[in-house]
Every structure is written in C-alpha cells, then in structure tokens.
C-alpha positions in Angstrom: 0.0 0.0 0.0 2.9 2.4 0.7 4.1 2.1 -2.8 0.7 3.0 -4.1 0.7 6.2 -1.9 4.1 7.2 -3.3 3.0 6.6 -6.9 -0.2 8.6 -6.4 1.7 11.5 -4.8 4.0 11.6 -7.8 1.1 11.7 -10.3 -0.6 14.4 -8.3 2.7 16.4 -8.2 2.5 16.3 -12.0 -0.9 18.0 -12.2 -0.6 20.5 -9.3 1.1 23.8 -9.4 4.5 24.1 -7.8 3.2 26.5 -5.2 1.1 23.7 -3.7 2.1 21.6 -0.6 1.3 17.9 -0.1 0.2 16.1 3.0 0.0 12.4 3.3 -2.1 10.2 5.6 -2.9 12.1 8.7 -1.7 15.5 7.4 2.1 15.6 7.6 3.1 18.5 5.3 5.7 17.9 2.6 6.9 21.0 0.8 7.0 21.1 -3.0 8.9 23.8 -4.9 9.3 26.9 -2.8 6.3 26.2 -0.6 8.2 24.5 2.1 4.9 23.3 3.6 3.9 26.8 4.4 1.6 29.0 2.4 0.3 28.2 -1.1 -2.3 25.5 -1.6 -2.4 22.0 -0.3 -3.0 18.5 -1.5 -4.4 15.9 0.9 -3.8 12.2 0.2 -5.5 10.0 2.7 -8.0 7.3 3.6 -5.7 4.4 2.7 -6.7 1.0 4.0 -4.0 1.2 6.7 -4.9 4.7 7.7 -6.9 5.4 10.9 -6.7 9.1 10.8 -9.4 11.0 8.9 -8.0 13.3 6.2 -8.9 17.0 6.4 -10.9 18.1 3.4 -12.7 21.2 2.2 -16.4 20.7 1.7 -17.5 20.8 -2.0 -21.0 21.1 -3.3 -20.3 19.3 -6.5 -17.4 16.9 -7.1 -17.3 15.4 -3.6 -21.0 15.2 -3.3 -21.2 13.4 -6.6 -18.4 11.1 -5.4 -20.4 10.5 -2.2 -23.4 9.3 -4.2 -21.2 7.1 -6.4 -19.3 5.5 -3.5 -22.5 4.8 -1.6 -24.0 3.1 -4.6 -20.8 1.0 -4.9 -20.9 0.2 -1.2 -24.5 -1.1 -1.6 -23.2 -3.5 -4.4 -20.6 -5.1 -2.1 -22.0 -8.1 -0.3 -19.0 -9.1 1.9 -16.3 -6.9 3.6 -14.3 -9.2 5.8 -11.7 -6.5 6.7 -14.5 -4.0 7.6 -13.1 -1.4 5.3 -16.4 -0.1 4.3 -17.3 0.7 7.9 -15.4 3.9 7.4 -17.5 4.8 4.3 -20.0 6.7 6.4 -21.0 10.3 6.0 -20.3 12.8 3.2 -16.6 13.3 3.9 -15.5 10.7 1.3 -11.8 11.8 1.8 -11.9 10.0 5.2 -13.0 6.7 3.6 -10.3 4.0 3.8 -9.0 3.3 0.3 -10.1 6.7 -1.1 -7.5 9.4 -1.8 -8.4 13.1 -2.4 -6.6 16.1 -3.8 -7.2 19.8 -3.1 -5.1 21.9 -5.4 -6.1 25.3 -3.9 -5.0 28.2 -6.1 -4.6 25.9 -9.1 -6.9 25.3 -12.1 -9.2 23.2 -10.0 -10.8 25.1 -7.1 -12.4 22.3 -5.2 -11.3 18.9 -3.8 -11.8 15.8 -5.8 -11.3 12.0 -5.6 -7.9 11.4 -7.2 -7.4 7.7 -6.5 -8.9 4.5 -5.1 -6.7 1.7 -3.7 -8.5 -1.3 -2.4 -5.8 -3.9 -3.2 -6.1 -7.1 -1.2 -9.3 -6.0 0.5 -11.1 -9.3 -0.3 -14.3 -7.5 -1.1 -17.2 -9.4 -2.7 -19.4 -7.6 -5.1 -19.6 -5.9 -8.5 -18.4 -2.7 -10.2 -21.1 -0.1 -10.6 -21.7 2.4 -13.4 -22.0 5.2 -10.9 -18.2 5.3 -10.4 -17.9 6.9 -13.9 -18.6 10.3 -12.2 -15.1 10.2 -10.8 -13.6 11.8 -13.9 -10.6 13.1 -12.0 -9.4 9.8 -10.7 -6.0 8.8 -11.9 -5.5 5.4 -10.1 -8.0 2.6 -9.6 -6.3 -0.4 -7.9 -8.7 -3.2 -7.1 -6.5 -6.3 -7.3 -7.1 -9.4 -5.1 -10.7 -9.0 -4.4 -13.8 -11.0 -5.4 -15.4 -8.6 -7.9 -17.5 -10.4 -10.5 -19.5 -9.5 -13.6 -18.2 -7.1 -16.2 -16.5 -3.7 -16.4 -19.3 -1.1 -16.8 -19.3 0.6 -20.2 -19.7 4.0 -18.4 -16.1 3.7 -17.2 -15.1 5.3 -20.6 -15.9 8.5 -18.8 -12.8 8.0 -16.6 -10.8 10.3 -18.8 -8.0 11.0 -16.2 -7.4 7.4 -15.3 -3.7 6.3 -15.8 -3.6 3.0 -13.9 -6.3 0.4 -13.9 -5.6 -2.8 -11.9 -8.4 -5.3 -11.9 -6.2 -8.4 -11.5 -7.0 -11.4 -9.4 -10.8 -11.0 -9.3 -13.7 -13.0 -10.8 -14.5 -10.7 -13.7 -15.8 -12.2 -16.9 -17.2 -11.4 -20.4 -15.3 -10.2 -23.5 -12.3 -8.0 -23.4 -13.4 -4.7 -21.7 -13.2 -2.5 -24.7 -14.2 0.4 -22.5 -10.5 0.6 -21.5 -9.7 1.6 -25.1 -11.6 4.9 -24.6 -9.5 6.0 -21.6 -7.2 8.5 -23.2 -4.6 8.7 -20.4 -4.4 5.0 -19.5 -0.8 3.7 -19.4 -1.1 0.7 -17.1 -3.7 -2.1 -17.8 -3.8 -5.2 -15.6 -6.6 -7.7 -16.2 -4.7 -10.9 -15.3 -6.2 -13.7 -13.2 -9.8 -13.2 -14.2 -12.2 -15.1 -16.6 -12.3 -12.7 -19.5 -12.7 -14.6 -22.8 -12.9 -14.1 -26.6 -10.5 -12.2 -28.9 -8.3 -9.3 -28.0 -9.1 -6.2 -30.0 -6.5 -4.8 -32.4 -6.9 -1.3 -31.0 -5.3 -2.5 -27.8 -1.8 -2.4 -29.4 -2.4 1.0 -30.9 -2.8 2.6 -27.5 0.1 4.3 -25.6 0.1 1.7 -22.9 3.4 1.0 -21.1 2.3 -2.2 -19.5 -0.3 -4.8 -20.7 -1.1 -7.7 -18.4 -3.8 -10.1 -19.8 -2.3 -13.4 -18.6 -4.3 -16.1 -16.9 -7.6 -15.5 -18.5 -9.5 -17.4 -21.3 -8.7 -15.1 -24.3 -8.6 -16.9 -27.6 -8.1 -16.4 -31.3 -5.1 -15.0 -33.1 -2.9 -12.4 -31.5 -3.6 -9.2 -33.5 -1.2 -8.5 -36.3 -0.4 -5.1 -35.0 1.2 -6.4 -31.9 4.5 -4.8 -33.0 2.8 -1.3 -32.9 2.6 -1.3 -29.1 5.0 1.0 -27.3 4.7 -1.1 -24.1 7.7 -2.2 -22.2 5.9 -5.3 -20.8 3.3 -7.5 -22.5 2.1 -10.6 -20.8 -0.4 -12.8 -22.7 0.6 -16.1 -21.0 -1.8 -18.9 -19.9 -4.6 -18.1 -22.4 -5.9 -19.9 -25.5 -4.3 -17.8 -28.2 -3.7 -19.7 -31.5 -2.1 -19.0 -34.9 1.3 -17.4 -35.5 3.2 -14.8 -33.6 2.6 -11.7 -35.8 5.3 -11.1 -38.4 5.4 -7.4 -37.4 6.7 -8.4 -34.1 10.0 -6.6 -33.5 9.9 -4.6 -36.8 8.1 -1.5 -35.5 9.2 -1.2 -31.9 12.3 -1.7 -29.9 11.2 -0.6 -26.4 9.8 -4.0 -25.3 11.7 -5.5 -22.4 9.5 -8.4 -21.4 7.0 -10.5 -23.5 5.5 -13.7 -22.2 3.4 -15.8 -24.6 3.9 -19.1 -22.8 1.2 -21.8 -22.4 -1.0 -20.9 -25.4 -1.7 -22.7 -28.6 0.7 -20.8 -30.9 2.0 -22.3 -34.1 4.4 -21.3 -36.9 7.8 -19.8 -36.5 9.4 -17.2 -34.3 9.6 -14.0 -36.4 13.0 -12.8 -37.6 12.3 -9.4 -36.0 12.9 -10.8 -32.5 16.6 -9.7 -32.7 15.6 -6.0 -33.1 14.6 -5.8 -29.4 17.8 -4.4 -28.2 16.5 -4.0 -24.6 14.7 -7.4 -24.4 15.2 -9.0 -21.0 12.5 -11.7 -20.9 11.3 -13.7 -23.9 9.1 -16.7 -23.0 7.2 -18.7 -25.6 7.4 -22.0 -23.9 4.6 -24.6 -24.0 3.3 -23.8 -27.4 3.6 -25.6 -30.8 6.1 -23.4 -32.5 8.3 -25.1 -35.1 11.0 -24.6 -37.6 14.5 -23.0 -37.2 15.2 -20.4 -34.6 15.9 -17.1 -36.4 19.5 -16.0 -36.6 18.6 -12.8 -34.8 18.0 -14.5 -31.5 21.7 -14.1 -30.7 21.3 -10.3 -30.9 19.4 -10.2 -27.6 22.3 -8.8 -25.7 20.3 -7.9 -22.6 18.3 -11.1 -22.4 18.0 -12.6 -18.9 15.4 -15.2 -19.5 15.0 -17.0 -22.9 12.5 -19.8 -22.6 11.7 -21.7 -25.7 11.1 -25.1 -24.1 8.3 -27.5 -25.0 8.1 -26.5 -28.7 9.3 -28.1 -31.9 12.2 -25.8 -32.7 15.6 -26.4 -34.1 18.8 -24.3 -34.7 22.4 -24.6 -36.0 25.0 -22.8 -33.9 25.0 -21.6 -30.3 26.1 -18.1 -29.1 28.2 -17.5 -26.0 25.5 -16.3 -23.6 26.3 -14.9 -20.2 26.3 -17.4 -17.4 23.9 -15.1 -15.6 21.2 -15.7 -18.1 18.7 -18.5 -17.8 18.3 -20.2 -21.2 15.7 -22.8 -21.3 15.3 -24.6 -24.6 14.1 -27.9 -26.0 16.6 -30.7 -25.9 16.4 -31.0 -29.7 17.8 -27.5 -30.1 21.5 -27.9 -30.7 22.6 -24.3 -31.3 22.0 -20.7 -32.1 24.0 -18.5 -34.4 26.6 -16.0 -33.0 26.0 -12.8 -34.8 23.2 -10.8 -36.6 24.5 -7.3 -37.1 24.1 -7.6 -40.9 20.6 -9.0 -40.6 19.6 -6.2 -38.2 21.1 -3.6 -40.5 19.3 -4.9 -43.6 16.0 -5.1 -41.7 16.3 -1.5 -40.5 17.2 -0.4 -44.1 14.2 -2.1 -45.5 12.1 -0.4 -42.9 13.4 3.0 -43.9 12.8 2.3 -47.5 9.3 1.1 -46.8 
C-alpha cells in the first residue's frame, strides 16, 4: 500500500502547481517547490486501508457530493467486507474513507477537492463494479486487485478520462475483453490478469500508448492481433490463455522498447519472427509450452540484454549456439543444438528495408 501512496503522490505532483504543498495520511506536510509546507495551496492524500486518521478536506457542493453518491452506490453493491473497510464509508466526507484518496489543489486550475485515487488492493471485497463510479472523472489510479469482484466492467467507465492506472487483477470478472478501456485517453497501465475474460483481444489495444499490458491467466482466444508490434509497451504478458495461430510477423519490426514479453502456455504455431533480434532491450522472452516449429531465427543471438530466454516445449531447431552470459537463464528444448553467433548484418538490412518502406 505504501508504494501506491508514493506513486499517487508523484502523479498528483505532475498535475498540481509548484506552489502547492502535499500532506500524506494524517496530514504531515511535505513541501514542494518553494512552498516548504507553508503557504500556497495543499493536496491531501488519505484514507488508505492502513490509515486510521481522517483526512482533512474542504467541503464541496459538486465533485465530492457526486463522489459520495457514487461510492455509496458501490458500497451497496458489495456483499461481503471481511476486513470491515467499508465501515469507514459513512458520511459525506469521502476523503476520510479508507482506500479513497483526495486532492485539493487550492489556487490551481481546480478550485475544489476531488477524488484522485482508489486503492483497495487485497481488500477481499465481494461484489460488483457499478456504473456510478464513472462520475469520478478526475481519478488517476484505480487499484482493485485481489478482491472478489464479479460481472463485467461497466461501459460507463469510458468517462474516466483521467485514469492512468487500472488494476483489476485477481478477481472474478468475466465477459469479453473490456473495450471500454480503449476509450480511456490517459491510461498507461492495464492489468486484467487472473480473471475469466474470454474471446478475442481487439486490435486497437496495441495502438494505445500503454506501457504495461497484463492479460495473462484468462481465457482469451483467437489469433494475436497482427499489429502487436505497434505497441510502445515495455511489458506485454499474454501467457496462460488460449491464443492460437502465428506470432505476428510485425513483431519486432516496428518497436524496440519491449523489455518483457510472455506468450507461454498458449496454442501458438508457426515460426518465431525474424524481427525478434531487433529488441535491443529485451530481458525476458518466454514462448514455452506452445507448438512453435522450424528453425530459430539467426537474430535470437542479438538479444544482448536477455536474462530469461524460454523456448522449451516447442518443436524448434537451430544450428550454432552463441556465447550467452552465465547469468542468463536459457531454457530450450533438448532438440535445439545451437543458435548463431551474430546478426548485425541482418539487423542492418532489416532497418534499411524499414526505412525504404
């Protein structure tokens, strides 16, 4: 929970004038810029699950009253609260609710407090997500992992235009991929893992400016969209689903920012794309437990920063082995005898063809 507070404080610092001051939890002032904790406006972050001290707030006749109505509607949709977190969700001062974080950038563009984040990770709540939460248009973090929320993600969540992090992992959510997430313009972190979502993954997902995409341990199926290589994400996890077909040929040709990609335990066939070697910063590449076949591309040996290369339980083969660092975990099928040692020429020609195209 502490990490979530620090992350939220950083995000709020990005949107609040330098003259503001920030207070965390029970109201300890931390100066920003020249404020030094004295004078200027103030931001209050409070109400975390571990917080017992109510957070001071300035009454608002609009945003906080709307938030009160929304949070009470959500409270009514929660059937079990073993940690008794919702016992603090009483009265109109929503900034004192455990798990709710408020901001009050006095003197800034916004003139009234607003709900800036909700963090109910590991709260073990049983219930559903309600459409009324869409009124929280200023919220930047919604962390709900390790609960027992079921049903689908309300379509009204597309109104959460300020949301940057959405973590719904380790719940009981179901239905098709929540396309509502594609309409959140500022979203950079999407975590849907360990749920029961099913069906295909939309192509538009990999056109968004997401930095992290976690879809593993669901029931997604069909082919991985051909524009996978368009994604600017540094981490993509599609493991433990039912994806079939080939790894898109565009993989590696349009992006080089990817550091981790996990495609293990699906139903993928075909070959590993030649573009794999273009990921100069790749650290984890795991395609184990699929039905991939053919020769390993020569470019595999160009993964200079690789730490985990897991190709096991496929039907792959290769010719010559590179001298990988002893610190790297290389897990390959016994039938793979070797990998080639260099690929500078291949990378150069691939880049040149890209430029020509």
